[in-house]
NUMAR-645243 format. One record per residue (C-alpha): residue number from 1; chain; residue in three letters; x, y, z. Coordinates in steps of 0.1 Angstrom, whole numbers, plus 5000, padded with zeros to 4 digits. Each point is the difference from the previous one (the first is absolute). Layout:
<recs>
   num   cadena   residuo      x      y      z
   NUM        A       ALA      X      Y      Z
...
</recs>
This chain:
<recs>
   num   cadena   residuo      x      y      z
     1        A       MET   1887   7227   3113
     2        A       PRO   4981   4969   4996
     3        A       THR   4993   4982   5033
     4        A       GLN   4983   4974   5014
     5        A       THR   4980   5004   5034
     6        A       ALA   4998   4981   5034
     7        A       ILE   4980   5005   5027
     8        A       ILE   5016   4998   5037
     9        A       SER   4974   5008   5028
    10        A       ASP   5015   5013   5029
    11        A       GLN   4976   5009   5033
    12        A       GLY   4976   5004   4979
    13        A       ILE   5015   5021   4969
    14        A       PRO   5001   4984   4970
    15        A       PHE   5032   5013   4988
    16        A       VAL   5005   4995   4960
    17        A       VAL   5035   4990   4990
    18        A       HIS   5012   5010   4962
    19        A       VAL   5027   4974   4992
    20        A       THR   5020   5013   4965
    21        A       THR   5035   4994   4987
    22        A       LEU   5004   5031   4987
    23        A       GLN   5004   5020   5030
    24        A       GLU   5040   4997   4993
    25        A       ARG   4991   5028   4971
    26        A       LYS   4990   5019   5028
    27        A       ARG   5028   4995   5024
    28        A       HIS   5026   5004   4972
    29        A       ALA   4986   5030   4988
    30        A       LYS   5003   5014   5036
    31        A       SER   5033   4987   5005
    32        A       GLU   5012   5020   4969
    33        A       GLN   4985   5033   5013
    34        A       ILE   5022   4993   5032
    35        A       GLU   5031   4996   4976
    36        A       LYS   4990   5025   4975
    37        A       PRO   4978   5025   5016
    38        A       PHE   4969   5007   4976
    39        A       ASN   4968   5019   5006
    40        A       PRO   4969   4983   4976
    41        A       PHE   4979   5029   5008
    42        A       LEU   5022   5027   4987
    43        A       PRO   4987   5000   4972
    44        A       PRO   4976   4966   5005
    45        A       ASP   4997   4979   4968
    46        A       PRO   4973   5015   4979
    47        A       ASP   4987   4969   4994
    48        A       LEU   4992   4996   5034
    49        A       LEU   4989   5035   5009
    50        A       VAL   4959   5000   5007
    51        A       CYS   4997   5040   5008
    52        A       GLU   5005   5034   5021
    53        A       ILE   4986   4995   5036
    54        A       PRO   4999   5034   5015
    55        A       PRO   5014   5018   5021
    56        A       HIS   5032   4985   4996
    57        A       HIS   5002   4964   4986
    58        A       ILE   4996   4975   4972
    59        A       GLY   4985   4970   4993
    60        A       VAL   5024   4972   4986
    61        A       LEU   4991   4960   4994
    62        A       ASN   5022   4979   5022
    63        A       LYS   5028   4980   4976
    64        A       PHE   4998   4969   5022
    65        A       ASN   4962   4996   5007
    66        A       VAL   4984   4968   5016
    67        A       LEU   4967   5018   5006
    68        A       ARG   4984   5016   4972
    69        A       HIS   4999   5037   4991
    70        A       HIS   5026   5006   5028
    71        A       LEU   5003   5035   5004
    72        A       LEU   5030   5023   5013
    73        A       ILE   4995   5034   5013
    74        A       VAL   5033   5016   4997
    75        A       THR   5013   5035   5010
    76        A       ARG   5003   5019   4965
    77        A       GLY   5037   5013   5016
    78        A       TYR   5020   4979   5021
    79        A       GLU   4992   4990   5038
    80        A       PRO   5018   4977   5016
    81        A       GLN   4977   4972   5010
    82        A       GLU   5010   5000   5037
    83        A       LYS   4981   5036   4998
    84        A       LEU   4966   4999   5022
    85        A       LEU   4972   5006   4980
    86        A       ASP   4984   5034   4998
    87        A       ASP   4966   5021   4992
    88        A       ALA   5008   4994   4961
    89        A       ASP   5006   4964   5003
    90        A       PHE   4964   4996   5014
    91        A       VAL   4986   5022   4976
    92        A       ALA   5012   4976   4972
    93        A       LEU   4995   4967   5015
    94        A       THR   4964   5008   5010
    95        A       THR   4993   5017   4964
    96        A       CYS   5011   4967   4986
    97        A       MET   4981   4980   5025
    98        A       SER   4968   5020   4990
    99        A       GLY   4990   4979   4973
   100        A       MET   5012   4971   5011
   101        A       ASP   4994   4972   5029
   102        A       GLY   5041   4996   5007
   103        A       LEU   5025   4995   5021
   104        A       GLY   5028   5026   5003
   105        A       PHE   5031   4992   5017
   106        A       TYR   5035   5020   5009
   107        A       ASN   5031   4978   5007
   108        A       GLY   5020   5028   5017
   109        A       GLY   5037   4991   4994
   110        A       THR   5019   4971   4990
   111        A       VAL   4993   4983   5034
   112        A       ALA   4966   5000   4992
   113        A       GLY   5002   4985   4967
   114        A       ALA   5002   5030   4976
   115        A       SER   5023   4986   4966
   116        A       GLN   5002   5039   4989
   117        A       SER   5014   5030   5019
   118        A       HIS   4975   5025   4980
   119        A       LYS   4968   5007   5022
   120        A       HIS   4970   4979   4991
   121        A       ILE   4969   4986   5013
   122        A       GLN   4986   4972   4984
   123        A       LEU   4962   4992   4994
   124        A       VAL   4988   4964   4987
   125        A       PRO   4962   4994   4995
   126        A       LEU   4981   4978   5024
   127        A       PRO   4990   4974   5006
   128        A       LEU   5036   4985   5008
   129        A       GLY   4989   4964   5001
   130        A       THR   4976   4978   4984
   131        A       GLY   4976   5000   5033
   132        A       PRO   4973   5022   5011
   133        A       MET   5020   5026   5016
   134        A       ALA   5014   5028   4990
   135        A       THR   5032   4989   5013
   136        A       PRO   5008   4969   5022
   137        A       LEU   5010   5026   5026
   138        A       ASP   4960   5009   5000
   139        A       SER   4992   4965   5013
   140        A       ILE   5008   5005   5037
   141        A       VAL   5000   5043   4995
   142        A       ASP   4972   5010   5030
   143        A       GLY   4978   5017   4981
   144        A       SER   4984   5011   5030
   145        A       ALA   5030   5022   5012
   146        A       VAL   4993   5037   5005
   147        A       VAL   5005   5016   4969
   148        A       GLY   5036   5022   5001
   149        A       THR   5012   4986   5029
   150        A       GLN   5032   4986   5006
   151        A       THR   4994   4959   5006
   152        A       GLN   5018   4969   4995
   153        A       ILE   4999   4966   4983
   154        A       SER   4999   4971   5026
   155        A       PRO   5020   4976   4975
   156        A       PHE   5028   5024   4995
   157        A       ASN   5020   4996   5032
   158        A       PHE   5027   5024   4985
   159        A       ALA   4997   5040   5004
   160        A       HIS   4975   5019   4978
   161        A       VAL   4970   5023   4994
   162        A       LEU   4969   4995   4987
   163        A       ILE   4974   5025   4992
   164        A       PRO   4963   4992   4990
   165        A       LEU   4986   5022   4968
   166        A       ASP   4966   5002   4994
   167        A       GLY   5003   4982   4966
   168        A       SER   4987   5030   4979
   169        A       ARG   5021   5010   4969
   170        A       LEU   5029   5017   5003
   171        A       GLY   5008   5032   4980
   172        A       PRO   5021   5032   5004
   173        A       HIS   4974   5015   5027
   174        A       ARG   5007   4974   5023
   175        A       ALA   5043   5004   4995
   176        A       ASP   5006   5020   5032
   177        A       GLU   4979   4978   5023
   178        A       LEU   5021   4966   4987
   179        A       HIS   5031   5022   5005
   180        A       GLN   4991   5009   5036
   181        A       HIS   4990   4963   5007
   182        A       TYR   5034   4994   4985
   183        A       ARG   5020   5020   5017
   184        A       HIS   4983   4993   5039
   185        A       ALA   5009   4963   4991
   186        A       CYS   5034   5008   4992
   187        A       SER   5001   5018   5033
   188        A       ALA   4986   4973   5018
   189        A       LEU   5028   4977   4985
   190        A       GLY   5031   5025   5006
   191        A       ILE   5003   5003   4966
   192        A       HIS   5014   5035   4996
   193        A       ASN   5026   5003   4970
   194        A       GLU   5015   4987   4969
   195        A       THR   5021   4976   5021
   196        A       GLN   4969   4975   5011
   197        A       PRO   4986   4977   4971
   198        A       TYR   4964   4992   4999
   199        A       ASN   4974   4984   4983
   200        A       LEU   4966   5021   4996
   201        A       LEU   4971   4985   4981
   202        A       VAL   4965   5019   4989
   203        A       THR   4965   4984   4991
   204        A       ARG   4965   5017   5002
   205        A       ARG   4995   4981   5030
   206        A       TRP   5033   5004   5021
   207        A       MET   5037   5011   5007
   208        A       LEU   5030   4982   5010
   209        A       LEU   5030   5009   5006
   210        A       VAL   5030   4974   5014
   211        A       PRO   5037   5011   5009
   212        A       ARG   5026   4979   4984
   213        A       SER   5034   4987   5013
   214        A       HIS   5009   4974   4974
   215        A       GLU   4995   5003   4962
   216        A       SER   4996   4961   4994
   217        A       TRP   4993   4967   5016
   218        A       ARG   5029   4978   4991
   219        A       GLU   4999   5006   4962
   220        A       VAL   4967   5010   4997
   221        A       SER   4992   5036   4997
   222        A       ILE   4970   5017   5019
   223        A       ASN   4986   5032   4990
   224        A       ALA   4965   5015   5011
   225        A       LEU   4979   4976   4980
   226        A       ALA   5008   4972   5023
   227        A       PHE   4984   5015   5031
   228        A       ALA   4971   5001   4977
   229        A       GLY   5003   4966   4996
   230        A       SER   5016   4997   4965
   231        A       LEU   5036   4987   4999
   232        A       LEU   5024   4988   4969
   233        A       VAL   5025   4972   5002
   234        A       ARG   5022   4989   4973
   235        A       ASN   4997   4964   5000
   236        A       ARG   4983   4968   5016
   237        A       THR   5031   4997   5025
   238        A       GLU   4994   5039   5013
   239        A       LEU   4960   4990   5002
   240        A       ASP   5006   4968   5019
   241        A       GLN   5021   5022   5025
   242        A       LEU   4974   5023   5002
   243        A       LYS   4977   4977   5005
   244        A       GLU   5019   4979   5029
   245        A       THR   5006   5035   5023
   246        A       GLY   4968   5012   4992
   247        A       PRO   4996   5037   4980
   248        A       LEU   4990   5017   5038
   249        A       ALA   5035   4993   5016
   250        A       ILE   5017   5008   4968
   251        A       LEU   4980   5037   5003
   252        A       ARG   5011   5000   5035
   253        A       SER   5035   4993   4992
   254        A       VAL   5001   5029   4976
   255        A       VAL   4987   5027   5024
   256        A       ASP   5017   4988   5036
   257        A       ASP   5030   5010   5006
   258        A       ASP   5004   4969   5027
   259        A       SER   4989   4975   4970
   260        A       PRO   5026   5001   4973
   261        A       PRO   4988   4979   4967
</recs>
């Protein structure tokens, strides 16, 4: 989808905001799926299918992409999007990340921003913005934090867990390591089953897990990319509202139960 971008800085994070009127296409497709259940991954559009990803996944291009080369890592058979990730999911993700410095992310359920009910992880190339950092969030992540330990990001005044990684190339040989970090972060945040929505983000440098309580702020849908510093709005009015409120306040509103959007 063609977009224009704006930068909104908030406590040292240069959030990248994409503005497009074509977001209505995706909302319309999502509403159609609710009214008439349809699984676009069984079978996937052959024009969007990239390849099989062992052991149990396929790679499919995102039909409504804003970022170039946006890949969906989809389970071959149906599994619900709310289901917690398992070993095979991390093998598939790290297999894809072995060949590129990318951002993998997972929207754990509708409340977390998922638009399809079939389990899928997503992967986009880095950098996300035009600056020197891989993501806007990297501008404030503490590079001296101990690798593998749970820590937090000071501007994030809401529940989350950040785990620094060593920055080396990811691959299937590190799938179990990432899976263990993920499980420990879930435990720390009280995420134990499919009824608790959350967002997961993974780069070569860090893993971030954030619980969710609301799907959107006003009419702006918020998914995992927002926590890396990338947001999408439909028009200039929403952009102005986002500037007035501030991205970090918006992120807090979709995480905390006591901060309704």
